[in-house]
N, C-alpha and C positions, 0 to 999 in steps of 0.2 A: 312550272306554275301556270295556272290559267288566269284569265282576267279577274275572276272573282277573288282569287287568292292575292293577286297584286293589289286590288282595291283594299282588301282587308289589311294587308301589310302597310299600305300607304296610310291608312287611318290609324293603325297601331303605332307607326313611327311618329306621326303627328302628335298623338296623345303622349307618347314617351318624351318627345322633345319638349313639349309644352309643360309637362308635369315634373320631369326629372332631370333634364339636361341643365348643366351649370351654365352660367353666363360665359365662362371661359370656353366651354365647348362650342357654344353658339358663335362666339367670336372667332375661334379657330376655323370653323366651317365657313364663316363669312370671308375670312382671309384667304381661304383656298378657293373661293368662288362658288361655294355652296356644296351640296352633297350630290354627287353623280352616282346613280345606281346603274349598274350594267353588268355584263357578263365578265368583264375584265377590269376590275377596279385597280387603280395604281398600287403597285407593290410598296411604294415608299411611304404610304400612310399607315402609321402605327399609332393608334390612339385608343388606349384602354377604356376610357370613358365612352367613346363612340361605339366601340365593340360591345360594351355592356348595354347601352341603350338599344342597339340593334338586336342583341340577343333577347332582351326582355320583350321587344316587339314581336319577334318570331315566336317566342314562347306563348305570348298572349293570344296568338291566333292558331296555336297548335302545330306550327311548322318546325319546332325545335323541342326536344325532350327537356323537361324540367329536371334539375339536379337536386 
């Protein structure tokens, strides 16, 4: 990813979190200390709603195929 793609993804994630994330998801993220994006995210985080939000953000900027 180049910097422009990272900026687009950050904006898309912000939009998805503000418009579609449940209060429960936001609380879970806060309890975990926030959302850390990196090359090696923790394996023990399994959150279907979070995965869905991330997937929609990637789709919205053309980095994931729409199904």
